[in-house]
VEXTORSE-599188 format. One record per atom (N, C-alpha, C, O): residue number from 0; chain; atom name; z, x, y. Coordinates in nm, 3 decimals. Layout:
N
(pt NUM, A, CA, (Z, X, Y))
...
//
This chain:
114
(pt 0, A, N, (-0.501, -1.561, -0.758))
(pt 0, A, CA, (-0.629, -1.501, -0.726))
(pt 0, A, C, (-0.616, -1.349, -0.733))
(pt 0, A, O, (-0.525, -1.291, -0.674))
(pt 1, A, N, (-0.705, -1.288, -0.802))
(pt 1, A, CA, (-0.704, -1.143, -0.819))
(pt 1, A, C, (-0.747, -1.074, -0.690))
(pt 1, A, O, (-0.841, -1.116, -0.623))
(pt 2, A, N, (-0.676, -0.968, -0.656))
(pt 2, A, CA, (-0.707, -0.891, -0.535))
(pt 2, A, C, (-0.753, -0.750, -0.573))
(pt 2, A, O, (-0.716, -0.697, -0.678))
(pt 3, A, N, (-0.835, -0.692, -0.486))
(pt 3, A, CA, (-0.879, -0.552, -0.501))
(pt 3, A, C, (-0.783, -0.467, -0.417))
(pt 3, A, O, (-0.776, -0.484, -0.295))
(pt 4, A, N, (-0.711, -0.377, -0.483))
(pt 4, A, CA, (-0.600, -0.307, -0.420))
(pt 4, A, C, (-0.621, -0.156, -0.420))
(pt 4, A, O, (-0.673, -0.099, -0.515))
(pt 5, A, N, (-0.579, -0.093, -0.310))
(pt 5, A, CA, (-0.572, 0.052, -0.301))
(pt 5, A, C, (-0.424, 0.088, -0.287))
(pt 5, A, O, (-0.350, 0.026, -0.210))
(pt 6, A, N, (-0.382, 0.189, -0.362))
(pt 6, A, CA, (-0.244, 0.235, -0.358))
(pt 6, A, C, (-0.241, 0.370, -0.288))
(pt 6, A, O, (-0.313, 0.462, -0.326))
(pt 7, A, N, (-0.158, 0.382, -0.184))
(pt 7, A, CA, (-0.142, 0.508, -0.112))
(pt 7, A, C, (0.002, 0.553, -0.136))
(pt 7, A, O, (0.095, 0.497, -0.078))
(pt 8, A, N, (0.019, 0.653, -0.220))
(pt 8, A, CA, (0.151, 0.698, -0.264))
(pt 8, A, C, (0.142, 0.842, -0.313))
(pt 8, A, O, (0.057, 0.873, -0.397))
(pt 9, A, N, (0.227, 0.929, -0.261))
(pt 9, A, CA, (0.220, 1.070, -0.300))
(pt 9, A, C, (0.297, 1.105, -0.427))
(pt 9, A, O, (0.276, 1.212, -0.484))
(pt 10, A, N, (0.385, 1.018, -0.472))
(pt 10, A, CA, (0.462, 1.044, -0.595))
(pt 10, A, C, (0.392, 0.977, -0.713))
(pt 10, A, O, (0.382, 0.855, -0.719))
(pt 11, A, N, (0.344, 1.060, -0.807))
(pt 11, A, CA, (0.263, 1.010, -0.918))
(pt 11, A, C, (0.333, 0.904, -1.003))
(pt 11, A, O, (0.270, 0.806, -1.043))
(pt 12, A, N, (0.460, 0.922, -1.030))
(pt 12, A, CA, (0.533, 0.826, -1.114))
(pt 12, A, C, (0.543, 0.690, -1.044))
(pt 12, A, O, (0.526, 0.586, -1.108))
(pt 13, A, N, (0.569, 0.691, -0.915))
(pt 13, A, CA, (0.578, 0.565, -0.839))
(pt 13, A, C, (0.441, 0.500, -0.829))
(pt 13, A, O, (0.428, 0.378, -0.844))
(pt 14, A, N, (0.338, 0.580, -0.803))
(pt 14, A, CA, (0.202, 0.527, -0.797))
(pt 14, A, C, (0.164, 0.460, -0.929))
(pt 14, A, O, (0.103, 0.353, -0.930))
(pt 15, A, N, (0.199, 0.524, -1.040))
(pt 15, A, CA, (0.168, 0.468, -1.172))
(pt 15, A, C, (0.245, 0.337, -1.195))
(pt 15, A, O, (0.191, 0.243, -1.254))
(pt 16, A, N, (0.369, 0.331, -1.149))
(pt 16, A, CA, (0.449, 0.210, -1.163))
(pt 16, A, C, (0.390, 0.096, -1.080))
(pt 16, A, O, (0.382, -0.018, -1.127))
(pt 17, A, N, (0.349, 0.126, -0.957))
(pt 17, A, CA, (0.285, 0.024, -0.872))
(pt 17, A, C, (0.156, -0.024, -0.938))
(pt 17, A, O, (0.130, -0.144, -0.944))
(pt 18, A, N, (0.076, 0.071, -0.985))
(pt 18, A, CA, (-0.052, 0.035, -1.049))
(pt 18, A, C, (-0.028, -0.055, -1.171))
(pt 18, A, O, (-0.095, -0.157, -1.185))
(pt 19, A, N, (0.065, -0.018, -1.257))
(pt 19, A, CA, (0.092, -0.097, -1.377))
(pt 19, A, C, (0.140, -0.238, -1.340))
(pt 19, A, O, (0.099, -0.336, -1.402))
(pt 20, A, N, (0.226, -0.247, -1.240))
(pt 20, A, CA, (0.275, -0.377, -1.195))
(pt 20, A, C, (0.160, -0.465, -1.147))
(pt 20, A, O, (0.152, -0.583, -1.181))
(pt 21, A, N, (0.071, -0.407, -1.067))
(pt 21, A, CA, (-0.040, -0.485, -1.011))
(pt 21, A, C, (-0.143, -0.524, -1.116))
(pt 21, A, O, (-0.194, -0.636, -1.115))
(pt 22, A, N, (-0.174, -0.432, -1.205))
(pt 22, A, CA, (-0.271, -0.462, -1.312))
(pt 22, A, C, (-0.214, -0.570, -1.404))
(pt 22, A, O, (-0.285, -0.663, -1.443))
(pt 23, A, N, (-0.085, -0.557, -1.439))
(pt 23, A, CA, (-0.021, -0.659, -1.524))
(pt 23, A, C, (-0.021, -0.797, -1.458))
(pt 23, A, O, (-0.022, -0.899, -1.526))
(pt 24, A, N, (-0.020, -0.799, -1.324))
(pt 24, A, CA, (-0.024, -0.926, -1.250))
(pt 24, A, C, (-0.167, -0.977, -1.230))
(pt 24, A, O, (-0.187, -1.081, -1.167))
(pt 25, A, N, (-0.266, -0.904, -1.284))
(pt 25, A, CA, (-0.404, -0.950, -1.279))
(pt 25, A, C, (-0.488, -0.897, -1.165))
(pt 25, A, O, (-0.599, -0.946, -1.140))
(pt 26, A, N, (-0.436, -0.796, -1.093))
(pt 26, A, CA, (-0.511, -0.740, -0.981))
(pt 26, A, C, (-0.593, -0.619, -1.023))
(pt 26, A, O, (-0.565, -0.557, -1.126))
(pt 27, A, N, (-0.694, -0.586, -0.944))
(pt 27, A, CA, (-0.783, -0.473, -0.972))
(pt 27, A, C, (-0.748, -0.358, -0.879))
(pt 27, A, O, (-0.765, -0.368, -0.757))
(pt 28, A, N, (-0.700, -0.248, -0.934))
(pt 28, A, CA, (-0.667, -0.131, -0.854))
(pt 28, A, C, (-0.793, -0.047, -0.838))
(pt 28, A, O, (-0.847, 0.007, -0.936))
(pt 29, A, N, (-0.840, -0.036, -0.714))
(pt 29, A, CA, (-0.963, 0.037, -0.685))
(pt 29, A, C, (-0.942, 0.188, -0.688))
(pt 29, A, O, (-1.034, 0.264, -0.719))
(pt 30, A, N, (-0.821, 0.231, -0.655))
(pt 30, A, CA, (-0.792, 0.374, -0.654))
(pt 30, A, C, (-0.652, 0.402, -0.605))
(pt 30, A, O, (-0.588, 0.319, -0.540))
(pt 31, A, N, (-0.606, 0.522, -0.639))
(pt 31, A, CA, (-0.476, 0.570, -0.595))
(pt 31, A, C, (-0.499, 0.694, -0.510))
(pt 31, A, O, (-0.564, 0.789, -0.553))
(pt 32, A, N, (-0.447, 0.692, -0.388))
(pt 32, A, CA, (-0.462, 0.804, -0.295))
(pt 32, A, C, (-0.328, 0.872, -0.277))
(pt 32, A, O, (-0.225, 0.807, -0.258))
(pt 33, A, N, (-0.329, 1.005, -0.283))
(pt 33, A, CA, (-0.206, 1.082, -0.265))
(pt 33, A, C, (-0.200, 1.149, -0.128))
(pt 33, A, O, (-0.105, 1.221, -0.097))
(pt 34, A, N, (-0.303, 1.126, -0.046))
(pt 34, A, CA, (-0.308, 1.183, 0.089))
(pt 34, A, C, (-0.382, 1.086, 0.180))
(pt 34, A, O, (-0.450, 0.994, 0.134))
(pt 35, A, N, (-0.369, 1.108, 0.310))
(pt 35, A, CA, (-0.441, 1.025, 0.406))
(pt 35, A, C, (-0.591, 1.042, 0.387))
(pt 35, A, O, (-0.666, 0.944, 0.389))
(pt 36, A, N, (-0.635, 1.165, 0.368))
(pt 36, A, CA, (-0.778, 1.191, 0.348))
(pt 36, A, C, (-0.832, 1.115, 0.227))
(pt 36, A, O, (-0.938, 1.053, 0.234))
(pt 37, A, N, (-0.759, 1.121, 0.115))
(pt 37, A, CA, (-0.802, 1.048, -0.006))
(pt 37, A, C, (-0.808, 0.898, 0.021))
(pt 37, A, O, (-0.902, 0.831, -0.022))
(pt 38, A, N, (-0.708, 0.846, 0.091))
(pt 38, A, CA, (-0.703, 0.703, 0.120))
(pt 38, A, C, (-0.824, 0.660, 0.203))
(pt 38, A, O, (-0.886, 0.558, 0.175))
(pt 39, A, N, (-0.856, 0.738, 0.305))
(pt 39, A, CA, (-0.970, 0.704, 0.391))
(pt 39, A, C, (-1.100, 0.706, 0.313))
(pt 39, A, O, (-1.188, 0.623, 0.337))
(pt 40, A, N, (-1.115, 0.800, 0.220))
(pt 40, A, CA, (-1.235, 0.805, 0.136))
(pt 40, A, C, (-1.247, 0.681, 0.048))
(pt 40, A, O, (-1.354, 0.620, 0.038))
(pt 41, A, N, (-1.136, 0.644, -0.016))
(pt 41, A, CA, (-1.138, 0.526, -0.104))
(pt 41, A, C, (-1.167, 0.400, -0.022))
(pt 41, A, O, (-1.247, 0.316, -0.064))
(pt 42, A, N, (-1.104, 0.388, 0.093))
(pt 42, A, CA, (-1.126, 0.270, 0.177))
(pt 42, A, C, (-1.268, 0.264, 0.233))
(pt 42, A, O, (-1.319, 0.155, 0.260))
(pt 43, A, N, (-1.330, 0.379, 0.250))
(pt 43, A, CA, (-1.468, 0.383, 0.296))
(pt 43, A, C, (-1.564, 0.345, 0.183))
(pt 43, A, O, (-1.669, 0.284, 0.206))
(pt 44, A, N, (-1.528, 0.383, 0.061))
(pt 44, A, CA, (-1.615, 0.360, -0.054))
(pt 44, A, C, (-1.605, 0.218, -0.110))
(pt 44, A, O, (-1.705, 0.163, -0.157))
(pt 45, A, N, (-1.486, 0.160, -0.106))
(pt 45, A, CA, (-1.464, 0.029, -0.167))
(pt 45, A, C, (-1.418, -0.074, -0.063))
(pt 45, A, O, (-1.366, -0.039, 0.042))
(pt 46, A, N, (-1.439, -0.199, -0.096))
(pt 46, A, CA, (-1.393, -0.309, -0.011))
(pt 46, A, C, (-1.261, -0.362, -0.067))
(pt 46, A, O, (-1.260, -0.439, -0.163))
(pt 47, A, N, (-1.151, -0.321, -0.006))
(pt 47, A, CA, (-1.018, -0.360, -0.053))
(pt 47, A, C, (-0.974, -0.491, 0.012))
(pt 47, A, O, (-1.011, -0.521, 0.125))
(pt 48, A, N, (-0.893, -0.566, -0.062))
(pt 48, A, CA, (-0.830, -0.686, -0.008))
(pt 48, A, C, (-0.687, -0.657, 0.037))
(pt 48, A, O, (-0.632, -0.727, 0.122))
(pt 49, A, N, (-0.628, -0.552, -0.021))
(pt 49, A, CA, (-0.486, -0.524, 0.001))
(pt 49, A, C, (-0.460, -0.376, -0.024))
(pt 49, A, O, (-0.524, -0.314, -0.109))
(pt 50, A, N, (-0.365, -0.321, 0.052))
(pt 50, A, CA, (-0.329, -0.179, 0.036))
(pt 50, A, C, (-0.177, -0.168, 0.035))
(pt 50, A, O, (-0.108, -0.228, 0.118))
(pt 51, A, N, (-0.125, -0.090, -0.059))
(pt 51, A, CA, (0.017, -0.055, -0.055))
(pt 51, A, C, (0.027, 0.082, 0.010))
(pt 51, A, O, (-0.043, 0.176, -0.031))
(pt 52, A, N, (0.112, 0.095, 0.110))
(pt 52, A, CA, (0.123, 0.218, 0.188))
(pt 52, A, C, (0.262, 0.278, 0.181))
(pt 52, A, O, (0.360, 0.214, 0.221))
(pt 53, A, N, (0.271, 0.398, 0.129))
(pt 53, A, CA, (0.395, 0.475, 0.145))
(pt 53, A, C, (0.384, 0.538, 0.284))
(pt 53, A, O, (0.280, 0.594, 0.318))
(pt 54, A, N, (0.489, 0.530, 0.362))
(pt 54, A, CA, (0.483, 0.582, 0.499))
(pt 54, A, C, (0.474, 0.735, 0.503))
(pt 54, A, O, (0.392, 0.790, 0.576))
(pt 55, A, N, (0.556, 0.801, 0.425))
(pt 55, A, CA, (0.568, 0.947, 0.430))
(pt 55, A, C, (0.501, 1.010, 0.308))
(pt 55, A, O, (0.549, 0.996, 0.196))
(pt 56, A, N, (0.392, 1.079, 0.333))
(pt 56, A, CA, (0.320, 1.148, 0.225))
(pt 56, A, C, (0.346, 1.299, 0.232))
(pt 56, A, O, (0.253, 1.379, 0.228))
(pt 57, A, N, (0.470, 1.336, 0.241))
(pt 57, A, CA, (0.506, 1.477, 0.248))
(pt 57, A, C, (0.490, 1.532, 0.387))
(pt 57, A, O, (0.580, 1.520, 0.470))
(pt 58, A, N, (0.374, 1.593, 0.415))
(pt 58, A, CA, (0.352, 1.655, 0.546))
(pt 58, A, C, (0.277, 1.564, 0.643))
(pt 58, A, O, (0.248, 1.604, 0.756))
(pt 59, A, N, (0.244, 1.441, 0.599))
(pt 59, A, CA, (0.170, 1.349, 0.686))
(pt 59, A, C, (0.223, 1.207, 0.669))
(pt 59, A, O, (0.284, 1.174, 0.568))
(pt 60, A, N, (0.197, 1.125, 0.769))
(pt 60, A, CA, (0.235, 0.984, 0.762))
(pt 60, A, C, (0.108, 0.899, 0.755))
(pt 60, A, O, (-0.002, 0.947, 0.781))
(pt 61, A, N, (0.127, 0.773, 0.721))
(pt 61, A, CA, (0.012, 0.684, 0.702))
(pt 61, A, C, (-0.008, 0.586, 0.817))
(pt 61, A, O, (-0.075, 0.484, 0.801))
(pt 62, A, N, (0.049, 0.616, 0.933))
(pt 62, A, CA, (0.033, 0.527, 1.049))
(pt 62, A, C, (-0.114, 0.506, 1.084))
(pt 62, A, O, (-0.153, 0.394, 1.120))
(pt 63, A, N, (-0.197, 0.610, 1.076))
(pt 63, A, CA, (-0.339, 0.595, 1.109))
(pt 63, A, C, (-0.409, 0.500, 1.012))
(pt 63, A, O, (-0.500, 0.427, 1.051))
(pt 64, A, N, (-0.367, 0.502, 0.886))
(pt 64, A, CA, (-0.426, 0.410, 0.789))
(pt 64, A, C, (-0.386, 0.267, 0.823))
(pt 64, A, O, (-0.470, 0.177, 0.818))
(pt 65, A, N, (-0.260, 0.246, 0.859))
(pt 65, A, CA, (-0.214, 0.112, 0.897))
(pt 65, A, C, (-0.293, 0.059, 1.016))
(pt 65, A, O, (-0.330, -0.058, 1.020))
(pt 66, A, N, (-0.319, 0.145, 1.113))
(pt 66, A, CA, (-0.398, 0.103, 1.229))
(pt 66, A, C, (-0.539, 0.062, 1.188))
(pt 66, A, O, (-0.591, -0.039, 1.236))
(pt 67, A, N, (-0.600, 0.140, 1.100))
(pt 67, A, CA, (-0.734, 0.110, 1.050))
(pt 67, A, C, (-0.734, -0.023, 0.975))
(pt 67, A, O, (-0.824, -0.105, 0.994))
(pt 68, A, N, (-0.635, -0.045, 0.890))
(pt 68, A, CA, (-0.627, -0.170, 0.814))
(pt 68, A, C, (-0.611, -0.289, 0.906))
(pt 68, A, O, (-0.673, -0.393, 0.884))
(pt 69, A, N, (-0.529, -0.274, 1.009))
(pt 69, A, CA, (-0.511, -0.381, 1.107))
(pt 69, A, C, (-0.644, -0.414, 1.175))
(pt 69, A, O, (-0.680, -0.531, 1.190))
(pt 70, A, N, (-0.716, -0.309, 1.216))
(pt 70, A, CA, (-0.846, -0.329, 1.283))
(pt 70, A, C, (-0.946, -0.398, 1.192))
(pt 70, A, O, (-1.025, -0.481, 1.237))
(pt 71, A, N, (-0.944, -0.364, 1.062))
(pt 71, A, CA, (-1.039, -0.421, 0.965))
(pt 71, A, C, (-0.990, -0.552, 0.904))
(pt 71, A, O, (-1.057, -0.611, 0.820))
(pt 72, A, N, (-0.871, -0.597, 0.947))
(pt 72, A, CA, (-0.813, -0.719, 0.895))
(pt 72, A, C, (-0.790, -0.714, 0.744))
(pt 72, A, O, (-0.817, -0.811, 0.673))
(pt 73, A, N, (-0.741, -0.600, 0.696))
(pt 73, A, CA, (-0.708, -0.582, 0.555))
(pt 73, A, C, (-0.555, -0.588, 0.544))
(pt 73, A, O, (-0.484, -0.513, 0.611))
(pt 74, A, N, (-0.507, -0.676, 0.459))
(pt 74, A, CA, (-0.362, -0.693, 0.441))
(pt 74, A, C, (-0.302, -0.570, 0.374))
(pt 74, A, O, (-0.365, -0.506, 0.290))
(pt 75, A, N, (-0.178, -0.539, 0.413))
(pt 75, A, CA, (-0.109, -0.425, 0.352))
(pt 75, A, C, (0.041, -0.447, 0.354))
(pt 75, A, O, (0.094, -0.529, 0.429))
(pt 76, A, N, (0.107, -0.370, 0.269))
(pt 76, A, CA, (0.253, -0.370, 0.265))
(pt 76, A, C, (0.301, -0.225, 0.268))
(pt 76, A, O, (0.245, -0.139, 0.201))
(pt 77, A, N, (0.404, -0.200, 0.347))
(pt 77, A, CA, (0.471, -0.070, 0.343))
(pt 77, A, C, (0.559, -0.070, 0.219))
(pt 77, A, O, (0.639, -0.161, 0.199))
(pt 78, A, N, (0.544, 0.032, 0.135))
(pt 78, A, CA, (0.630, 0.052, 0.018))
(pt 78, A, C, (0.687, 0.190, 0.034))
(pt 78, A, O, (0.620, 0.290, 0.007))
(pt 79, A, N, (0.812, 0.197, 0.079))
(pt 79, A, CA, (0.866, 0.327, 0.119))
(pt 79, A, C, (1.014, 0.340, 0.092))
(pt 79, A, O, (1.089, 0.242, 0.096))
(pt 80, A, N, (1.056, 0.463, 0.065))
(pt 80, A, CA, (1.197, 0.493, 0.051))
(pt 80, A, C, (1.263, 0.506, 0.187))
(pt 80, A, O, (1.386, 0.507, 0.197))
(pt 81, A, N, (1.184, 0.516, 0.291))
(pt 81, A, CA, (1.234, 0.532, 0.427))
(pt 81, A, C, (1.215, 0.402, 0.503))
(pt 81, A, O, (1.142, 0.396, 0.602))
(pt 82, A, N, (1.280, 0.298, 0.457))
(pt 82, A, CA, (1.256, 0.164, 0.510))
(pt 82, A, C, (1.301, 0.150, 0.655))
(pt 82, A, O, (1.247, 0.067, 0.728))
(pt 83, A, N, (1.399, 0.229, 0.699))
(pt 83, A, CA, (1.442, 0.223, 0.839))
(pt 83, A, C, (1.329, 0.263, 0.933))
(pt 83, A, O, (1.308, 0.199, 1.036))
(pt 84, A, N, (1.257, 0.368, 0.898))
(pt 84, A, CA, (1.143, 0.411, 0.978))
(pt 84, A, C, (1.032, 0.307, 0.973))
(pt 84, A, O, (0.974, 0.272, 1.076))
(pt 85, A, N, (1.004, 0.258, 0.856))
(pt 85, A, CA, (0.897, 0.160, 0.839))
(pt 85, A, C, (0.930, 0.031, 0.914))
(pt 85, A, O, (0.839, -0.032, 0.968))
(pt 86, A, N, (1.055, -0.009, 0.916))
(pt 86, A, CA, (1.094, -0.131, 0.988))
(pt 86, A, C, (1.057, -0.122, 1.136))
(pt 86, A, O, (1.029, -0.223, 1.199))
(pt 87, A, N, (1.057, 0.000, 1.190))
(pt 87, A, CA, (1.018, 0.019, 1.329))
(pt 87, A, C, (0.869, -0.005, 1.349))
(pt 87, A, O, (0.822, -0.022, 1.462))
(pt 88, A, N, (0.794, -0.006, 1.239))
(pt 88, A, CA, (0.649, -0.023, 1.247))
(pt 88, A, C, (0.606, -0.168, 1.223))
(pt 88, A, O, (0.491, -0.194, 1.190))
(pt 89, A, N, (0.697, -0.260, 1.238))
(pt 89, A, CA, (0.670, -0.401, 1.216))
(pt 89, A, C, (0.552, -0.449, 1.302))
(pt 89, A, O, (0.482, -0.543, 1.263))
(pt 90, A, N, (0.532, -0.387, 1.414))
(pt 90, A, CA, (0.421, -0.426, 1.503))
(pt 90, A, C, (0.285, -0.406, 1.436))
(pt 90, A, O, (0.186, -0.464, 1.480))
(pt 91, A, N, (0.280, -0.324, 1.331))
(pt 91, A, CA, (0.154, -0.302, 1.261))
(pt 91, A, C, (0.114, -0.422, 1.176))
(pt 91, A, O, (0.007, -0.422, 1.115))
(pt 92, A, N, (0.199, -0.525, 1.173))
(pt 92, A, CA, (0.171, -0.653, 1.107))
(pt 92, A, C, (0.152, -0.641, 0.956))
(pt 92, A, O, (0.054, -0.692, 0.902))
(pt 93, A, N, (0.246, -0.575, 0.885))
(pt 93, A, CA, (0.234, -0.571, 0.740))
(pt 93, A, C, (0.268, -0.707, 0.679))
(pt 93, A, O, (0.339, -0.787, 0.740))
(pt 94, A, N, (0.218, -0.732, 0.559))
(pt 94, A, CA, (0.253, -0.853, 0.486))
(pt 94, A, C, (0.398, -0.843, 0.441))
(pt 94, A, O, (0.469, -0.943, 0.435))
(pt 95, A, N, (0.443, -0.719, 0.410))
(pt 95, A, CA, (0.581, -0.700, 0.362))
(pt 95, A, C, (0.628, -0.558, 0.390))
(pt 95, A, O, (0.548, -0.465, 0.405))
(pt 96, A, N, (0.759, -0.544, 0.396))
(pt 96, A, CA, (0.825, -0.414, 0.400))
(pt 96, A, C, (0.905, -0.405, 0.270))
(pt 96, A, O, (1.004, -0.477, 0.253))
(pt 97, A, N, (0.862, -0.320, 0.180))
(pt 97, A, CA, (0.923, -0.311, 0.048))
(pt 97, A, C, (0.988, -0.175, 0.032))
(pt 97, A, O, (0.924, -0.072, 0.049))
(pt 98, A, N, (1.117, -0.175, 0.000))
(pt 98, A, CA, (1.186, -0.047, -0.014))
(pt 98, A, C, (1.185, -0.002, -0.159))
(pt 98, A, O, (1.187, -0.083, -0.252))
(pt 99, A, N, (1.180, 0.130, -0.176))
(pt 99, A, CA, (1.188, 0.190, -0.309))
(pt 99, A, C, (1.334, 0.214, -0.342))
(pt 99, A, O, (1.412, 0.250, -0.254))
(pt 100, A, N, (1.374, 0.195, -0.464))
(pt 100, A, CA, (1.292, 0.143, -0.574))
(pt 100, A, C, (1.262, -0.006, -0.551))
(pt 100, A, O, (1.347, -0.080, -0.501))
(pt 101, A, N, (1.143, -0.047, -0.587))
(pt 101, A, CA, (1.100, -0.183, -0.559))
(pt 101, A, C, (1.117, -0.272, -0.682))
(pt 101, A, O, (1.116, -0.225, -0.796))
(pt 102, A, N, (1.133, -0.399, -0.657))
(pt 102, A, CA, (1.134, -0.498, -0.764))
(pt 102, A, C, (0.989, -0.544, -0.784))
(pt 102, A, O, (0.918, -0.572, -0.687))
(pt 103, A, N, (0.945, -0.551, -0.908))
(pt 103, A, CA, (0.807, -0.590, -0.936))
(pt 103, A, C, (0.772, -0.723, -0.870))
(pt 103, A, O, (0.663, -0.739, -0.816))
(pt 104, A, N, (0.864, -0.818, -0.876))
(pt 104, A, CA, (0.839, -0.950, -0.817))
(pt 104, A, C, (0.812, -0.939, -0.668))
(pt 104, A, O, (0.726, -1.010, -0.615))
(pt 105, A, N, (0.883, -0.852, -0.599))
(pt 105, A, CA, (0.866, -0.835, -0.456))
(pt 105, A, C, (0.724, -0.787, -0.424))
(pt 105, A, O, (0.662, -0.834, -0.328))
(pt 106, A, N, (0.674, -0.694, -0.503))
(pt 106, A, CA, (0.539, -0.642, -0.484))
(pt 106, A, C, (0.433, -0.748, -0.513))
(pt 106, A, O, (0.339, -0.766, -0.436))
(pt 107, A, N, (0.449, -0.817, -0.624))
(pt 107, A, CA, (0.353, -0.921, -0.661))
(pt 107, A, C, (0.355, -1.035, -0.559))
(pt 107, A, O, (0.250, -1.089, -0.525))
(pt 108, A, N, (0.473, -1.072, -0.511))
(pt 108, A, CA, (0.484, -1.178, -0.409))
(pt 108, A, C, (0.413, -1.138, -0.280))
(pt 108, A, O, (0.353, -1.223, -0.213))
(pt 109, A, N, (0.419, -1.009, -0.244))
(pt 109, A, CA, (0.351, -0.961, -0.122))
(pt 109, A, C, (0.201, -0.983, -0.135))
(pt 109, A, O, (0.137, -1.025, -0.038))
(pt 110, A, N, (0.144, -0.956, -0.251))
(pt 110, A, CA, (0.000, -0.979, -0.270))
(pt 110, A, C, (-0.033, -1.128, -0.269))
(pt 110, A, O, (-0.139, -1.167, -0.221))
(pt 111, A, N, (0.055, -1.208, -0.319))
(pt 111, A, CA, (0.033, -1.353, -0.320))
(pt 111, A, C, (0.027, -1.407, -0.177))
(pt 111, A, O, (-0.049, -1.499, -0.148))
(pt 112, A, N, (0.109, -1.348, -0.088))
(pt 112, A, CA, (0.112, -1.393, 0.052))
(pt 112, A, C, (-0.008, -1.343, 0.132))
(pt 112, A, O, (-0.039, -1.398, 0.237))
(pt 113, A, N, (-0.073, -1.241, 0.084))
(pt 113, A, CA, (-0.184, -1.179, 0.159))
(pt 113, A, C, (-0.306, -1.268, 0.162))
(pt 113, A, O, (-0.408, -1.231, 0.220))
//
């Protein structure tokens, strides 16, 4: 089943890789956000089924987005190079904790479980 996905990632190359993986798997990417502000705008504008969240966006973290997703019952996965920090956020109820560099199958499987 195709999902409507938002990607929150500050590194353009990684965001493009995530987008290509998801589109190739048949999902619809609604938008790519490089900041918390951009992510909140996209999530306000579109109805997402799933969100990939990088924890550290340079000078800001995405914990507030995770809280919002939990409240709205929108599935998400942490996709981060800082998996030790993200593992501490297990209480936020992510579908998956995916470390960078990620395996395409791991990302696609996370959406399948959502």
